[in-house]
ROZALUM-446282 format. One record per residue (C-alpha): residue number from 1; residue in one letter; chain; x, y, z negated. Coordinates in steps of 0.001 Angstrom, whole numbers. Each point is the difference from the previous one (the first is absolute). Layout:
BEGIN
(vovex NUM, "A", "A", (X, Y, Z))
...
# end
This chain:
BEGIN
(vovex 1, "M", "A", (2759, 29383, 3445))
(vovex 2, "L", "A", (2102, -3139, 1073))
(vovex 3, "L", "A", (-2204, -3547, -167))
(vovex 4, "E", "A", (1676, -2862, 938))
(vovex 5, "R", "A", (-1773, -3219, 180))
(vovex 6, "I", "A", (2713, -3322, -695))
(vovex 7, "Y", "A", (-2025, -2886, 1260))
(vovex 8, "D", "A", (1089, -3740, -644))
(vovex 9, "E", "A", (-770, -2139, 3337))
(vovex 10, "D", "A", (715, -3293, -2245))
(vovex 11, "L", "A", (-2862, 644, -2746))
(vovex 12, "A", "A", (-1802, 2171, 1701))
(vovex 13, "Q", "A", (698, 2590, -3026))
(vovex 14, "A", "A", (-23, 4189, 602))
(vovex 15, "S", "A", (1855, 2142, -2599))
(vovex 16, "Y", "A", (509, 3646, 335))
(vovex 17, "L", "A", (2455, 2617, -553))
(vovex 18, "I", "A", (-1584, 3728, -491))
(vovex 19, "G", "A", (2196, 2789, -72))
(vovex 20, "C", "A", (-38, 3667, -831))
(vovex 21, "Q", "A", (2563, 1708, 2604))
(vovex 22, "L", "A", (66, 2940, -2037))
(vovex 23, "L", "A", (1165, -1201, -3306))
(vovex 24, "G", "A", (1464, -2609, 1713))
(vovex 25, "E", "A", (-1706, -2590, -2662))
(vovex 26, "A", "A", (-1866, -3197, 1032))
(vovex 27, "V", "A", (-2792, -2828, -1192))
(vovex 28, "V", "A", (307, -3767, 856))
(vovex 29, "V", "A", (-3247, -1955, -303))
(vovex 30, "D", "A", (-531, -3410, 220))
(vovex 31, "P", "A", (4173, -1085, 399))
(vovex 32, "R", "A", (1132, -3435, 1075))
(vovex 33, "R", "A", (2945, -1075, -2081))
(vovex 34, "D", "A", (2683, 158, 2291))
(vovex 35, "I", "A", (219, 3759, -129))
(vovex 36, "N", "A", (2724, 661, 1976))
(vovex 37, "V", "A", (-2796, 1491, 3230))
(vovex 38, "Y", "A", (-964, 3007, -2624))
(vovex 39, "L", "A", (3575, 590, -1183))
(vovex 40, "D", "A", (1251, 730, 3824))
(vovex 41, "L", "A", (-3276, 1788, 575))
(vovex 42, "A", "A", (-56, 2182, -2628))
(vovex 43, "A", "A", (4032, 1045, 433))
(vovex 44, "K", "A", (-694, 359, 3719))
(vovex 45, "N", "A", (-2641, 2860, -156))
(vovex 46, "D", "A", (1925, 1831, -3500))
(vovex 47, "M", "A", (-2501, -1666, -2398))
(vovex 48, "R", "A", (438, -1252, -3490))
(vovex 49, "I", "A", (-2711, -2648, -941))
(vovex 50, "T", "A", (-1194, 1645, -3579))
(vovex 51, "S", "A", (-3566, -2247, 129))
(vovex 52, "V", "A", (-941, -3722, 547))
(vovex 53, "T", "A", (-3433, -975, -699))
(vovex 54, "E", "A", (-2133, -3119, 1281))
(vovex 55, "T", "A", (-3616, -93, 556))
(vovex 56, "H", "A", (-626, -3762, -1885))
(vovex 57, "I", "A", (1685, -2950, -1213))
(vovex 58, "H", "A", (807, -1680, 3139))
(vovex 59, "A", "A", (-370, -3997, 651))
(vovex 60, "D", "A", (1742, -314, 3458))
(vovex 61, "Y", "A", (3433, 1608, -317))
(vovex 62, "L", "A", (2264, 926, -3088))
(vovex 63, "S", "A", (-239, 3447, -834))
(vovex 64, "G", "A", (2748, 2371, 572))
(vovex 65, "T", "A", (-903, 2426, -2372))
(vovex 66, "L", "A", (2372, -719, -2859))
(vovex 67, "E", "A", (2689, -446, 2223))
(vovex 68, "L", "A", (220, 3112, 1820))
(vovex 69, "A", "A", (-1006, 1854, -3084))
(vovex 70, "A", "A", (3574, -1526, -1341))
(vovex 71, "A", "A", (1729, 832, 3177))
(vovex 72, "T", "A", (-1212, 3732, 11))
(vovex 73, "G", "A", (-1069, 1160, -3858))
(vovex 74, "A", "A", (-3571, 735, 1857))
(vovex 75, "R", "A", (-2714, 19, -2492))
(vovex 76, "V", "A", (-2529, -2846, 166))
(vovex 77, "F", "A", (-3878, 819, 212))
(vovex 78, "V", "A", (-2530, -3580, -436))
(vovex 79, "S", "A", (-3386, -582, -712))
(vovex 80, "D", "A", (-1012, 129, -3148))
(vovex 81, "E", "A", (-3969, -684, 1418))
(vovex 82, "G", "A", (-1854, -3984, -338))
(vovex 83, "G", "A", (71, -729, -3676))
(vovex 84, "P", "A", (2724, -1819, -1902))
(vovex 85, "D", "A", (42, -2984, 1687))
(vovex 86, "W", "A", (1716, 2013, 3088))
(vovex 87, "T", "A", (2386, 2639, -1916))
(vovex 88, "Y", "A", (3593, -368, 1667))
(vovex 89, "G", "A", (2343, -1947, -2954))
(vovex 90, "P", "A", (2708, 1576, -1975))
(vovex 91, "A", "A", (2412, 698, 2995))
(vovex 92, "F", "A", (-2172, 2611, 686))
(vovex 93, "D", "A", (-237, 1802, -3236))
(vovex 94, "S", "A", (2231, 3144, 1030))
(vovex 95, "A", "A", (-2608, 17, 3044))
(vovex 96, "T", "A", (-2556, 2728, -83))
(vovex 97, "R", "A", (-3282, -1734, 167))
(vovex 98, "M", "A", (-2610, 1725, 2056))
(vovex 99, "R", "A", (-3640, 228, -345))
(vovex 100, "D", "A", (-2878, 1186, 2718))
(vovex 101, "G", "A", (826, 3606, 687))
(vovex 102, "D", "A", (3866, 385, -1096))
(vovex 103, "T", "A", (2743, 1086, 2211))
(vovex 104, "I", "A", (3424, -892, 1294))
(vovex 105, "T", "A", (1424, 3668, 1051))
(vovex 106, "V", "A", (3023, -38, 2174))
(vovex 107, "G", "A", (486, 3324, 1501))
(vovex 108, "N", "A", (-2114, 1757, 1759))
(vovex 109, "L", "A", (-2355, -3421, 265))
(vovex 110, "I", "A", (-2718, -1442, -2227))
(vovex 111, "L", "A", (-683, -3909, -796))
(vovex 112, "E", "A", (-2969, -505, -1458))
(vovex 113, "A", "A", (-1186, -2702, -1658))
(vovex 114, "V", "A", (-3538, -2011, 1340))
(vovex 115, "H", "A", (-1143, -3020, -1996))
(vovex 116, "T", "A", (-1227, -2296, 2666))
(vovex 117, "P", "A", (-39, -3481, -1587))
(vovex 118, "G", "A", (-1800, -2943, 2249))
(vovex 119, "H", "A", (3169, -1379, 1207))
(vovex 120, "T", "A", (1694, -20, -3778))
(vovex 121, "P", "A", (-1615, 1467, -2970))
(vovex 122, "E", "A", (2984, 2440, -227))
(vovex 123, "H", "A", (-15, 1506, 3652))
(vovex 124, "L", "A", (859, 3482, 597))
(vovex 125, "S", "A", (-110, 1857, 3191))
(vovex 126, "F", "A", (1827, 3092, 281))
(vovex 127, "L", "A", (-1448, 3695, 1638))
(vovex 128, "L", "A", (2742, 1718, 972))
(vovex 129, "T", "A", (225, 3547, 1100))
(vovex 130, "D", "A", (2523, 1836, 1998))
(vovex 131, "G", "A", (292, 3511, -2349))
(vovex 132, "A", "A", (1749, 1520, 2744))
(vovex 133, "Q", "A", (-2692, -198, 2204))
(vovex 134, "A", "A", (-2992, -713, -1659))
(vovex 135, "T", "A", (-2079, 279, -3021))
(vovex 136, "A", "A", (-2110, -3630, 208))
(vovex 137, "P", "A", (1416, -3022, 1344))
(vovex 138, "G", "A", (475, -1011, 2912))
(vovex 139, "F", "A", (1117, -4025, -203))
(vovex 140, "M", "A", (-1087, -2540, -2645))
(vovex 141, "L", "A", (2564, -2868, -243))
(vovex 142, "T", "A", (-2388, -2788, -897))
(vovex 143, "G", "A", (2139, -3402, -810))
(vovex 144, "D", "A", (-2019, -3056, 405))
(vovex 145, "F", "A", (-3050, 2106, -615))
(vovex 146, "V", "A", (-1056, 1237, 3874))
(vovex 147, "F", "A", (2154, -1768, 2829))
(vovex 148, "V", "A", (-807, 1252, 3714))
(vovex 149, "G", "A", (-3189, -2081, 406))
(vovex 150, "D", "A", (-121, -1789, -2906))
(vovex 151, "L", "A", (10, -413, -3837))
(vovex 152, "G", "A", (2609, -1207, -2725))
(vovex 153, "R", "A", (-1558, -3514, -752))
(vovex 154, "P", "A", (-1197, -278, -3566))
(vovex 155, "D", "A", (346, -3483, -392))
(vovex 156, "L", "A", (3634, -442, -421))
(vovex 157, "L", "A", (-189, -57, -3972))
(vovex 158, "D", "A", (-2061, -3398, 248))
(vovex 159, "E", "A", (2413, -1370, 3352))
(vovex 160, "A", "A", (3343, 760, -1656))
(vovex 161, "A", "A", (-557, 1247, -3602))
(vovex 162, "G", "A", (-1853, -2595, -2118))
(vovex 163, "G", "A", (-3099, 2452, 240))
(vovex 164, "V", "A", (-3351, -1745, -198))
(vovex 165, "D", "A", (-3116, 1584, 2520))
(vovex 166, "T", "A", (1796, 3612, -447))
(vovex 167, "R", "A", (-723, 347, 3838))
(vovex 168, "F", "A", (-3267, 924, -754))
(vovex 169, "Q", "A", (759, 2720, -2795))
(vovex 170, "G", "A", (2853, 1414, 2454))
(vovex 171, "A", "A", (-2468, 33, 3074))
(vovex 172, "K", "A", (-2510, 1974, -2128))
(vovex 173, "D", "A", (3040, 2679, -818))
(vovex 174, "L", "A", (1012, 195, 3082))
(vovex 175, "F", "A", (-3597, 879, 1285))
(vovex 176, "S", "A", (-38, 2543, -2466))
(vovex 177, "S", "A", (3233, 1449, 843))
(vovex 178, "L", "A", (-632, 147, 3795))
(vovex 179, "Q", "A", (-3534, 1870, -812))
(vovex 180, "N", "A", (1089, 1964, -2682))
(vovex 181, "R", "A", (3810, 1368, 637))
(vovex 182, "L", "A", (491, -1057, 3556))
(vovex 183, "L", "A", (-2753, 1412, 1730))
(vovex 184, "T", "A", (-672, 3042, -1991))
(vovex 185, "L", "A", (3489, 1442, 1346))
(vovex 186, "P", "A", (160, 1500, 3731))
(vovex 187, "D", "A", (267, -1756, 2982))
(vovex 188, "Y", "A", (3260, 1634, 1065))
(vovex 189, "I", "A", (2405, -1430, -2639))
(vovex 190, "Q", "A", (2048, -2462, 1530))
(vovex 191, "I", "A", (284, -3479, -1741))
(vovex 192, "L", "A", (3579, -1431, -759))
(vovex 193, "P", "A", (-736, -3726, -927))
(vovex 194, "G", "A", (2571, -2136, -1617))
(vovex 195, "H", "A", (-215, -2745, 2454))
(vovex 196, "G", "A", (-480, -935, 3967))
(vovex 197, "S", "A", (-1221, -2510, 2147))
(vovex 198, "G", "A", (1148, -3473, -1426))
(vovex 199, "S", "A", (-304, 511, -3865))
(vovex 200, "A", "A", (-1751, -2493, -1913))
(vovex 201, "C", "A", (-1541, 2583, -2074))
(vovex 202, "G", "A", (-2760, 945, 2328))
(vovex 203, "K", "A", (-1708, -2469, 2665))
(vovex 204, "A", "A", (188, 2694, 3368))
(vovex 205, "L", "A", (2711, 2711, -422))
(vovex 206, "G", "A", (345, 2273, 2524))
(vovex 207, "A", "A", (3514, 28, 2165))
(vovex 208, "V", "A", (-84, 3529, 269))
(vovex 209, "P", "A", (1802, 1861, -3174))
(vovex 210, "T", "A", (-2386, 2944, -880))
(vovex 211, "S", "A", (-3692, 190, -153))
(vovex 212, "T", "A", (-2088, 3307, -1205))
(vovex 213, "I", "A", (-3368, -116, -2473))
(vovex 214, "G", "A", (-2249, 1070, 2476))
(vovex 215, "Y", "A", (1225, -2515, 2873))
(vovex 216, "E", "A", (-616, -2916, -3028))
(vovex 217, "R", "A", (-3416, 1190, -302))
(vovex 218, "A", "A", (-1040, 9, 2961))
(vovex 219, "F", "A", (1403, -3543, 1339))
(vovex 220, "S", "A", (1201, -1797, -2775))
(vovex 221, "W", "A", (-2287, -3725, -426))
(vovex 222, "W", "A", (-199, 1221, -3431))
(vovex 223, "S", "A", (-1601, 3414, 345))
(vovex 224, "Q", "A", (-3661, -524, 575))
(vovex 225, "F", "A", (44, -2103, -2861))
(vovex 226, "V", "A", (1199, 3065, -2314))
(vovex 227, "I", "A", (-1860, 2361, 1710))
(vovex 228, "E", "A", (-3316, -2066, -658))
(vovex 229, "D", "A", (821, -1073, -2950))
(vovex 230, "D", "A", (-547, -3513, 794))
(vovex 231, "E", "A", (2619, -1229, -2332))
(vovex 232, "T", "A", (-954, -3861, -227))
(vovex 233, "G", "A", (613, 178, 3939))
(vovex 234, "F", "A", (3250, 1806, -809))
(vovex 235, "I", "A", (1090, -3121, -2472))
(vovex 236, "E", "A", (-1421, -2324, 2328))
(vovex 237, "A", "A", (1951, 1326, 3119))
(vovex 238, "L", "A", (3520, 665, -2098))
(vovex 239, "L", "A", (555, -3138, -1610))
(vovex 240, "A", "A", (-1639, -2270, 3344))
(vovex 241, "G", "A", (3536, -1297, 1779))
(vovex 242, "Q", "A", (2938, 1376, -1949))
(vovex 243, "P", "A", (3378, -1517, 920))
(vovex 244, "D", "A", (2014, -1780, -2524))
(vovex 245, "A", "A", (2047, 1350, -2650))
(vovex 246, "P", "A", (3407, -1546, 8))
(vovex 247, "S", "A", (662, -1695, -3988))
(vovex 248, "Y", "A", (3254, 2781, -470))
(vovex 249, "F", "A", (-2358, 2663, -498))
(vovex 250, "G", "A", (-1037, -1042, -3429))
(vovex 251, "R", "A", (4227, -102, -521))
(vovex 252, "M", "A", (-503, 3798, 1709))
(vovex 253, "K", "A", (-2281, 997, -2419))
(vovex 254, "V", "A", (1758, -679, -3273))
(vovex 255, "H", "A", (3084, 1010, 1225))
(vovex 256, "N", "A", (-829, 3427, 1083))
(vovex 257, "R", "A", (-2031, 271, -2807))
(vovex 258, "R", "A", (2578, -930, -2805))
(vovex 259, "G", "A", (2182, 1946, 2054))
(vovex 260, "P", "A", (2630, -1495, 2387))
(vovex 261, "E", "A", (3629, -453, -636))
(vovex 262, "V", "A", (1966, 2892, 1503))
(vovex 263, "R", "A", (2926, -1676, 1720))
(vovex 264, "G", "A", (2206, 3210, 808))
(vovex 265, "P", "A", (2604, 14, 2158))
(vovex 266, "L", "A", (539, -3317, 2131))
(vovex 267, "P", "A", (2739, -2199, -226))
(vovex 268, "D", "A", (1549, -1135, 3640))
(vovex 269, "L", "A", (-1369, -3223, 1542))
(vovex 270, "S", "A", (2851, -2560, -115))
(vovex 271, "R", "A", (510, -1727, 3508))
(vovex 272, "Y", "A", (332, -3803, -804))
(vovex 273, "S", "A", (2605, -1837, 2327))
(vovex 274, "G", "A", (-826, -2982, 1056))
(vovex 275, "E", "A", (1789, -2004, -2790))
(vovex 276, "D", "A", (-1010, 2580, -2811))
(vovex 277, "F", "A", (-3334, -694, 1731))
(vovex 278, "A", "A", (-157, -3733, -261))
(vovex 279, "A", "A", (1364, -121, -3377))
(vovex 280, "A", "A", (-2779, 2231, -1296))
(vovex 281, "L", "A", (-2448, -2022, 1645))
(vovex 282, "D", "A", (1650, -3195, -1628))
(vovex 283, "R", "A", (164, 1345, -3439))
(vovex 284, "D", "A", (-3954, 913, 312))
(vovex 285, "E", "A", (583, 3819, -1040))
(vovex 286, "I", "A", (-1922, 1365, 3255))
(vovex 287, "I", "A", (-2789, -33, 2076))
(vovex 288, "V", "A", (112, 480, 4041))
(vovex 289, "I", "A", (-2199, 2462, 1868))
(vovex 290, "D", "A", (-13, -1330, 3251))
(vovex 291, "S", "A", (-1272, 3131, 2072))
(vovex 292, "R", "A", (-178, -1652, 3323))
(vovex 293, "P", "A", (-3301, -700, 1819))
(vovex 294, "H", "A", (-1400, -3327, -892))
(vovex 295, "H", "A", (990, -1619, 3032))
(vovex 296, "E", "A", (3287, 442, -638))
(vovex 297, "V", "A", (-315, -1234, -3527))
(vovex 298, "H", "A", (-1433, -2930, 1767))
(vovex 299, "L", "A", (2994, -1412, 1266))
(vovex 300, "G", "A", (1927, 201, -3195))
(vovex 301, "T", "A", (356, 1611, -3242))
(vovex 302, "V", "A", (1263, -23, -3584))
(vovex 303, "A", "A", (-1754, -1918, -2059))
(vovex 304, "G", "A", (-2049, 1679, -2781))
(vovex 305, "S", "A", (354, 3322, 1909))
(vovex 306, "V", "A", (-2919, 2006, 851))
(vovex 307, "N", "A", (-997, 1447, 3266))
(vovex 308, "I", "A", (-764, 4173, -47))
(vovex 309, "P", "A", (81, 247, 4280))
(vovex 310, "G", "A", (1353, 3326, -41))
(vovex 311, "I", "A", (-28, 3478, -2048))
(vovex 312, "E", "A", (-2966, 1548, 1678))
(vovex 313, "K", "A", (-2167, -2148, -2402))
(vovex 314, "S", "A", (2872, -801, -2795))
(vovex 315, "A", "A", (-2089, 1675, -2880))
(vovex 316, "S", "A", (-3379, -1789, 796))
(vovex 317, "F", "A", (1401, -3289, 651))
(vovex 318, "G", "A", (2404, 106, -2423))
(vovex 319, "A", "A", (-2810, 762, -2577))
(vovex 320, "W", "A", (-1735, -3481, 916))
(vovex 321, "V", "A", (3029, -2294, -468))
(vovex 322, "I", "A", (2070, 1543, -2549))
(vovex 323, "D", "A", (-1153, 854, -3661))
(vovex 324, "P", "A", (2870, 1538, -1630))
(vovex 325, "D", "A", (-1926, -732, -3654))
(vovex 326, "T", "A", (628, -3184, 46))
(vovex 327, "E", "A", (3276, -674, 2434))
(vovex 328, "H", "A", (2950, 1567, -456))
(vovex 329, "R", "A", (2773, -861, 2162))
(vovex 330, "S", "A", (1226, 2417, 2015))
(vovex 331, "L", "A", (-742, 447, 3686))
(vovex 332, "V", "A", (2328, -194, 2722))
(vovex 333, "V", "A", (-1242, 1415, 3888))
(vovex 334, "L", "A", (890, -1654, 3356))
(vovex 335, "A", "A", (557, 3019, 1294))
(vovex 336, "A", "A", (1702, 1420, 3131))
(vovex 337, "N", "A", (1884, 2351, -1941))
(vovex 338, "E", "A", (335, 2165, -3167))
(vovex 339, "S", "A", (-2522, 2373, 1122))
(vovex 340, "E", "A", (-2893, -2699, 882))
(vovex 341, "A", "A", (515, -1533, -3158))
(vovex 342, "E", "A", (-272, 3477, -1857))
(vovex 343, "Q", "A", (-3173, 341, 1861))
(vovex 344, "F", "A", (-1108, -3036, -1592))
(vovex 345, "R", "A", (843, 897, -3456))
(vovex 346, "R", "A", (-1610, 3608, 1))
(vovex 347, "H", "A", (-3629, -2057, 1788))
(vovex 348, "L", "A", (183, -2611, -2663))
(vovex 349, "M", "A", (884, 2571, -3117))
(vovex 350, "R", "A", (-3673, 1950, 1268))
(vovex 351, "V", "A", (-1636, -3470, -1498))
(vovex 352, "G", "A", (2236, -461, -3063))
(vovex 353, "I", "A", (2682, -2482, 1318))
(vovex 354, "D", "A", (3640, 1498, -1188))
(vovex 355, "R", "A", (1884, -2652, 530))
(vovex 356, "V", "A", (1405, -434, 3443))
(vovex 357, "V", "A", (3964, 329, -1094))
(vovex 358, "G", "A", (1186, -664, 3759))
(vovex 359, "Y", "A", (-148, -1107, 3723))
(vovex 360, "T", "A", (1658, -3400, 2189))
(vovex 361, "L", "A", (616, 1011, 3732))
(vovex 362, "S", "A", (-739, -4024, 869))
(vovex 363, "L", "A", (-1131, -3010, -1350))
(vovex 364, "D", "A", (2670, -1823, 2586))
(vovex 365, "G", "A", (2230, -2911, -1936))
(vovex 366, "L", "A", (-2875, -572, -2563))
(vovex 367, "E", "A", (-2432, -3268, -341))
(vovex 368, "L", "A", (-3112, 1167, 1100))
(vovex 369, "T", "A", (-3380, -1714, -78))
(vovex 370, "T", "A", (-2660, 240, 2778))
(vovex 371, "P", "A", (-3485, 527, -1159))
(vovex 372, "R", "A", (-2734, -2394, 536))
(vovex 373, "L", "A", (-2323, 717, 3029))
(vovex 374, "V", "A", (-2959, -1621, 1364))
(vovex 375, "S", "A", (-1100, 385, 3681))
(vovex 376, "P", "A", (-3775, 1084, 347))
(vovex 377, "G", "A", (-554, -3330, 2195))
(vovex 378, "D", "A", (943, -2166, -2997))
(vovex 379, "L", "A", (-1643, 1771, -2496))
(vovex 380, "N", "A", (-3160, -2709, -297))
(vovex 381, "D", "A", (2182, -3102, -227))
(vovex 382, "F", "A", (2574, 1623, -2939))
(vovex 383, "E", "A", (-491, -784, -3721))
(vovex 384, "H", "A", (-82, 3013, -1721))
(vovex 385, "A", "A", (-2013, 1133, -3079))
(vovex 386, "V", "A", (-1336, 2991, 375))
(vovex 387, "L", "A", (-184, 2593, 2978))
(vovex 388, "L", "A", (926, 3025, -1065))
(vovex 389, "D", "A", (-803, 3554, 1738))
(vovex 390, "V", "A", (1721, 2897, -1473))
(vovex 391, "R", "A", (-1468, 3074, 2115))
(vovex 392, "N", "A", (-2782, 2585, -923))
(vovex 393, "A", "A", (-2916, -1149, -893))
(vovex 394, "S", "A", (-1790, 1920, 2409))
(vovex 395, "E", "A", (2180, -1795, 2423))
(vovex 396, "Y", "A", (-893, -3532, -1475))
(vovex 397, "A", "A", (-3743, 915, 194))
(vovex 398, "E", "A", (50, 995, 3591))
(vovex 399, "G", "A", (1480, -3563, 330))
(vovex 400, "H", "A", (2563, -2894, -1273))
(vovex 401, "L", "A", (1024, -3419, 478))
(vovex 402, "P", "A", (-3062, -2647, -842))
(vovex 403, "G", "A", (900, -959, -3612))
(vovex 404, "A", "A", (2708, 2571, -877))
(vovex 405, "V", "A", (-63, 2189, -3384))
(vovex 406, "H", "A", (771, 3126, -387))
(vovex 407, "I", "A", (2279, 1819, -2085))
(vovex 408, "T", "A", (1569, 3487, 911))
(vovex 409, "A", "A", (3525, -93, 539))
(vovex 410, "G", "A", (195, 3033, -2406))
(vovex 411, "Q", "A", (-1466, -2102, -2709))
(vovex 412, "V", "A", (1593, -3391, 628))
(vovex 413, "L", "A", (2623, -432, -2671))
(vovex 414, "W", "A", (-2513, 1468, -2363))
(vovex 415, "S", "A", (-2502, -2624, 931))
(vovex 416, "T", "A", (2221, -3181, 65))
(vovex 417, "D", "A", (-2865, -1837, -2812))
(vovex 418, "H", "A", (-2202, -191, 3284))
(vovex 419, "L", "A", (3082, -1980, 2021))
(vovex 420, "P", "A", (-28, -3861, -555))
(vovex 421, "D", "A", (3303, -1123, -1538))
(vovex 422, "E", "A", (540, -3226, 2103))
(vovex 423, "G", "A", (-117, 3, 3617))
(vovex 424, "T", "A", (958, 2081, 2842))
(vovex 425, "I", "A", (-1566, 3928, 868))
(vovex 426, "V", "A", (-652, 783, 3424))
(vovex 427, "T", "A", (-14, 3934, 133))
(vovex 428, "Y", "A", (-931, 2360, 2389))
(vovex 429, "C", "A", (-742, 3294, 863))
(vovex 430, "R", "A", (-563, 1894, 3403))
(vovex 431, "S", "A", (2999, 351, 1712))
(vovex 432, "G", "A", (2746, -1832, -2487))
(vovex 433, "A", "A", (2033, 3296, -1336))
(vovex 434, "R", "A", (-2090, 388, -3338))
(vovex 435, "N", "A", (-577, -3947, 73))
(vovex 436, "S", "A", (3922, -268, -729))
(vovex 437, "V", "A", (-54, 2293, -2548))
(vovex 438, "A", "A", (-1739, -1691, -2192))
(vovex 439, "A", "A", (950, -3749, 1377))
(vovex 440, "S", "A", (3611, 1194, -1141))
(vovex 441, "A", "A", (-1590, 1008, -3293))
(vovex 442, "L", "A", (-1770, -2980, -721))
(vovex 443, "R", "A", (3080, -2166, 1101))
(vovex 444, "R", "A", (1893, 1850, -2923))
(vovex 445, "R", "A", (-2644, -769, -2333))
(vovex 446, "G", "A", (370, -3591, 868))
(vovex 447, "Y", "A", (-2949, -1244, 2436))
(vovex 448, "D", "A", (477, -1639, 2890))
(vovex 449, "I", "A", (-968, 1878, 2702))
(vovex 450, "A", "A", (-553, 35, 4211))
(vovex 451, "E", "A", (-490, 2576, 1899))
(vovex 452, "L", "A", (-2596, -186, 2496))
(vovex 453, "E", "A", (1666, 734, 3151))
(vovex 454, "G", "A", (-1274, 2887, 2052))
(vovex 455, "S", "A", (-2665, 305, -3076))
(vovex 456, "Y", "A", (-3662, 1184, 829))
(vovex 457, "L", "A", (586, 1383, 3066))
(vovex 458, "G", "A", (2115, -3146, 1404))
(vovex 459, "W", "A", (-2621, -2200, -1602))
(vovex 460, "S", "A", (-3036, 1803, 1806))
(vovex 461, "Q", "A", (1929, 64, 3039))
(vovex 462, "L", "A", (-1024, -3901, 225))
(vovex 463, "P", "A", (-2536, -1082, 2077))
(vovex 464, "G", "A", (-2817, -1355, -2070))
(vovex 465, "N", "A", (1114, 1838, -3433))
(vovex 466, "N", "A", (-3062, 2103, -1301))
(vovex 467, "P", "A", (876, 2347, -2873))
(vovex 468, "V", "A", (-2419, -113, -3026))
(vovex 469, "T", "A", (-2015, 2629, -1061))
(vovex 470, "A", "A", (-761, 1282, -3357))
# end
């Protein structure tokens, strides 16, 4: 058996290619939308991708299931659990709908669907049996059910999909899934989760890639609650301290349930010369992605650009500040070369931002604007309508500037009804990077923004400045 974990550091997301080496067939579980990595892996190992499936309707990235099936002719398998509100849309009409106990066979391999609701009502996990070596499962692909050291949060439907108090039923379902499904399995079964540390799909995910049922039974924060049948204590502990869910999660849910658009082979990116770039800006045809660090952006940038500093978190940051459902202009990346621009395009595809058409190598010769800054020492005398903290809720609770209101950066563009229509908004994060991302997006919306120079760390280093705790 071939088992390859494909991990996206940007979104802390894991997908898996699992192949039968005897017959040269493979299945991919929870693919992302830029599918070359799976095609390359299959070709490298002389395999054909014959099946593709996903554990649930994802909220944090756009699924590549349909994209991969279109490219390979693979058979699609999706959940048919969870009731009519969680049924996949007509784009999946040709897919095989799976119920608890149904199987996917790939050569000597068998993946058995296990209905494990809690994170979402339709969620499936897959027990994997390598028929060439064993007659019983040795692995469980748990998706967003069980992570290393943590569990998939049950409150995302409330946070991002318009649900009302669904977190409580989700927590009950998760307790039952643990008690009646996971912990009835042998300790030796390896857990292959769908996310790692840094994902907003849980609150305390471990950084190691895999675990076992026995290890989680012995050492996880939740195991004693389940073993002692303490559902009330479990629910309280599970729901406490969950991280902020970015607003784009709601968009992902809608598109993944309906079925993401299949892109197919991508056209080459255009390189914009200085003259062409300036002309496109004058015609208001494009949005510029300024990919430089925030301290360089502060020296001068294109008016109306969005700051997405570097490739590493470009999908995460991009989804905070670009809403492809409402923004239809083309995107041009400030990049070092075509390869870097292509990486930006593929990262942004993972969150459904498909309008990257080209790149430029420099802003030289363009009329630039300098983002407004205010130093920590001048803040008290600086006239402003609101002081806005765009960090996570846990950071805000641990300490914030006196008088600051909180809207996390991943929600701020969808929460503008909480912002004043007039006056200057002073924004800050911890060190300035996230703040620059959010501030650039708010400026595009027409808000008068001043960024706190040095952000929270810069302010807290001044004598006499004492943070407020929530």
